[in-house]
C-alpha positions in Angstrom: -5.7 -18.1 63.7 -4.0 -15.0 65.0 -2.8 -15.0 68.6 -5.4 -12.4 69.5 -8.1 -14.9 68.7 -9.1 -13.3 65.5 -9.1 -14.6 61.9 -6.7 -12.9 59.6 -8.3 -11.4 56.5 -6.7 -9.3 53.8 -7.4 -5.7 54.4 -7.5 -2.8 51.9 -4.4 -2.9 49.7 -2.2 0.0 48.9 -3.3 0.1 45.3 -6.5 -0.2 43.4 -7.7 -3.8 43.6 -8.7 -3.6 39.9 -5.1 -4.7 39.3 -6.1 -8.1 40.5 -7.4 -8.7 37.0 -3.9 -9.8 35.9 -3.9 -12.5 38.6 -7.1 -14.1 37.7 -8.0 -13.1 34.1 -11.4 -14.8 33.8 -9.9 -18.3 34.5 -11.6 -19.7 37.6 -9.8 -23.0 37.5 -7.0 -21.0 39.1 -9.3 -19.2 41.5 -7.9 -20.6 44.7 -4.3 -20.0 43.6 -5.1 -16.5 42.6 -6.6 -15.8 46.0 -3.5 -17.1 47.8 -1.3 -15.0 45.5 -3.4 -11.9 46.4 -2.8 -12.5 50.1 0.9 -12.8 49.4 1.1 -9.6 47.3 -1.1 -7.6 49.7 0.2 -8.8 53.1 -1.4 -6.0 55.0 -4.2 -7.6 57.1 -6.8 -6.7 59.5 -8.0 -9.0 62.3 -11.6 -10.0 62.1 -12.8 -10.1 65.7 -14.8 -13.1 66.6 -18.0 -12.0 68.2 -18.4 -13.3 71.7 -21.1 -16.0 71.8 -24.1 -15.0 73.8 -25.7 -17.4 76.2 -27.7 -19.8 73.9 -30.5 -19.4 76.4 -30.7 -15.6 75.9 -34.4 -15.0 76.2 -34.6 -13.3 72.8 -33.0 -16.2 71.0 -35.2 -18.7 73.0 -38.4 -16.7 72.2 -37.5 -16.4 68.5 -36.9 -20.1 68.1 -40.0 -21.0 70.1 -42.2 -18.7 67.8 -40.6 -20.0 64.7 -41.2 -23.6 65.8 -44.8 -22.9 66.8 -45.6 -21.4 63.4 -43.7 -24.0 61.3 -45.7 -25.5 58.4 -44.5 -28.8 57.0 -46.0 -28.0 53.6 -44.1 -24.8 53.3 -40.9 -26.6 54.5 -41.3 -29.1 51.7 -42.1 -26.5 49.1 -39.2 -24.3 50.1 -36.6 -27.0 49.3 -37.7 -27.0 45.6 -36.1 -23.6 45.2 -32.6 -24.8 46.1 -30.2 -27.3 44.6 -28.4 -27.8 47.9 -30.1 -29.1 51.1 -31.5 -26.4 53.4 -32.7 -26.4 56.9 -35.9 -24.4 57.4 -38.8 -24.3 59.8 -41.4 -23.7 57.1 -42.6 -20.1 57.3 -43.5 -17.6 54.7 -41.1 -14.7 54.3 -43.6 -12.2 55.5 -44.1 -14.1 58.7 -40.4 -14.3 59.4 -40.0 -10.6 58.7 -42.8 -9.8 61.2 -41.0 -11.9 63.9 -37.7 -10.2 63.1 -39.3 -6.8 63.5 -41.1 -7.8 66.7 -37.9 -8.9 68.4 -35.9 -6.0 67.0 -37.8 -3.8 69.3 -36.4 -5.8 72.2 -32.8 -5.7 71.1 -32.4 -2.4 69.3 -31.2 -0.6 72.5 -28.4 -3.1 73.1 -24.8 -2.5 72.2 -24.1 -3.2 68.5 -21.5 -5.8 69.5 -24.1 -7.6 71.5 -26.5 -7.6 68.6 -23.8 -8.9 66.3 -23.3 -11.7 68.8 -27.0 -12.5 68.7 -26.9 -12.6 64.9 -24.0 -15.0 65.0 -26.0 -17.3 67.3 -28.9 -17.2 64.9 -26.6 -18.0 62.0 -25.1 -20.9 63.9 -28.4 -22.8 63.9 -28.2 -23.2 60.1 -32.0 -22.5 59.7 -32.9 -20.3 56.7 -35.5 -18.3 58.7 -33.0 -17.4 61.4 -30.6 -16.1 58.7 -33.4 -13.9 57.4 -33.7 -12.4 60.9 -30.0 -11.6 60.8 -30.5 -9.8 57.5 -33.4 -7.8 58.9 -31.5 -6.8 62.0 -28.2 -6.0 60.2 -30.1 -3.7 57.8 -31.8 -2.0 60.7 -28.3 -1.3 62.2 -27.1 0.5 59.0 -27.0 3.9 60.7 -24.6 2.5 63.3 -22.2 0.9 60.8 -18.5 1.6 61.1 -15.7 0.8 58.7 -14.5 -2.2 60.7 -17.9 -3.9 60.5 -17.2 -5.1 57.0 -14.7 -7.6 58.4 -17.5 -9.1 60.5 -19.8 -9.3 57.5 -17.1 -10.9 55.4 -16.6 -13.6 58.0 -20.4 -14.3 58.3 -20.7 -14.7 54.6 -17.6 -17.0 54.3 -18.6 -19.1 57.4 -22.4 -19.2 57.6 -24.0 -18.5 54.2 -24.6 -21.6 52.1 -27.5 -20.7 49.8 -28.6 -17.9 47.5 -31.5 -16.7 49.6 -29.3 -16.1 52.7 -26.7 -14.5 50.5 -29.0 -12.1 48.7 -31.1 -11.3 51.8 -28.0 -10.2 53.7 -25.9 -8.6 50.9 -28.6 -6.7 49.0 -29.4 -4.6 52.0 -26.9 -4.8 54.9 -23.7 -4.9 52.8 -25.3 -2.7 50.2 -26.0 -0.1 52.9 -22.4 -0.4 54.1 -21.0 0.2 50.6 -23.2 3.3 50.1 -22.0 4.7 53.4 -18.3 3.8 52.8 -17.9 3.7 49.0 -14.2 3.5 49.2 -14.6 -0.1 50.6 -16.1 -1.3 47.3 -12.5 -2.3 46.5 -13.0 -5.1 49.0 -15.7 -6.7 46.8 -13.1 -7.2 44.1 -11.2 -9.4 46.5 -14.4 -11.3 47.4 -14.9 -11.8 43.6 -11.9 -14.1 43.4 -12.5 -16.1 46.6 -12.6 -19.9 46.4 -16.0 -19.7 48.1 -18.9 -19.5 45.6 -21.0 -17.5 48.0 -18.3 -14.9 48.5 -18.1 -14.5 44.7 -21.9 -14.1 44.4 -21.9 -11.7 47.4 -19.4 -9.5 45.7 -21.9 -8.9 42.9 -25.2 -8.8 44.7 -24.0 -6.4 47.4 -24.3 -3.6 44.8 -27.7 -4.5 43.5 -29.6 -1.7 45.2 -27.2 1.1 44.5 -26.7 -0.1 40.9 -30.5 0.0 40.5 -30.3 3.7 41.3 -27.5 4.3 38.8 -24.5 4.2 41.3 -21.2 2.4 41.1 -21.3 1.8 37.3 -17.5 1.4 36.9 -17.4 -1.0 39.8 -20.3 -3.0 38.4 -18.2 -3.5 35.2 -15.1 -4.3 37.2 -16.8 -6.9 39.3 -18.5 -8.4 36.2 -15.1 -8.7 34.6 -13.6 -10.6 37.5 -16.4 -13.2 37.4 -17.1 -13.0 33.7 -16.5 -16.7 32.9 -17.1 -18.1 36.3 -18.4 -21.7 35.8 -20.8 -21.5 38.8 -24.4 -20.7 37.9 -25.0 -19.0 41.2 -22.2 -16.5 40.4 -23.4 -16.1 36.8 -26.9 -15.3 37.9 -25.5 -12.9 40.5 -23.5 -10.8 38.2 -26.1 -11.0 35.4 -28.6 -9.7 37.9 -26.2 -6.9 38.8 -25.8 -5.9 35.2 -29.6 -6.0 34.8 -30.1 -3.6 37.6 -27.4 -1.3 36.3 -29.2 -1.2 32.9 -32.2 0.6 34.5 -30.2 3.8 34.5 -27.5 3.0 32.1 -29.0 0.8 29.3 -26.6 1.9 26.5 -23.5 1.3 28.7 -24.6 -2.1 29.8 -25.6 -3.1 26.3 -22.2 -2.1 25.0 -20.6 -4.1 27.8 -22.6 -7.2 26.9 -21.9 -6.8 23.2 -18.1 -6.6 23.9 -18.1 -9.7 26.1 -21.0 -11.9 24.8 -18.5 -14.2 23.1 -17.2 -15.5 26.4 -20.2 -14.6 28.7 -22.2 -17.6 29.8 -25.7 -17.5 28.3 -27.2 -17.6 31.8 -25.5 -14.4 32.8 -26.3 -12.8 29.4 -30.0 -13.5 29.6 -30.2 -12.0 33.1 -28.2 -8.9 32.0 -30.5 -8.1 29.0 -33.8 -8.9 30.6 -35.0 -5.2 30.9 -33.7 -4.1 27.5 -35.9 -3.4 24.4 -36.7 -6.4 22.2 -34.3 -5.2 19.4 -31.3 -5.0 21.9 -32.2 -8.4 23.3 -32.3 -10.0 19.8 -28.9 -8.4 18.9 -27.3 -9.5 22.1 -28.6 -13.1 21.8 -27.2 -13.5 18.2 -24.4 -16.1 18.2 -21.1 -15.4 16.6 
């Protein structure tokens, strides 16, 4: 930990991060080593500030947790677990109900300083409850017009520290991080560093953060660069993440995505391939699925 109380994290390098492909060319058994080599090669760092912890008894936090507990449904809690391979902690509320609670209390906190809202978000994440992570996602998205370049360091730390399942990852990255990348497109280079992280959720986050802009036809070269960095990743959560990214990119660029799939289908996991071609015409799907 840095003497200032922050956590060092690699900052933007002095050259395009696509050069990282030579460090980790589709071989994820060397992923951790590659990440450490990256930090050696690009020693420039920024300090990720650790948000000050709010009083756990902040009335907004207390009220949110009280309302979540009062509306908890054991049946929903049991059903929710079926969607995850890993154990999750949840109250047992439907997504629409959680979103309504998030919006209700957003009206109470929106006038606060952004740093204070970030501290509240961190307190919500600290609980480990899925619904509280969804509230963070809603609030962070609502803050998008107040994003500044340095906020990405905070987002990276949240993902690396608190996110432990696909729902929390996608809920946060699809919108909050996606909004950030749209506002500061030069920071997409940071996603290429995330893509070789030892943390599976950082690698998934690298891909799903561009889902919304890719759906609208943006960032196509970056979509292919990210897919290349995780092309043979053995983790199915990462495979589904980049396959989903390619699928969304195919809405506006079907021929380019099809060509990419055809070039790489020999090494592309079938899970990722199926996701990538999901929206394509039947003939293209059949061609892509042919073995050999």
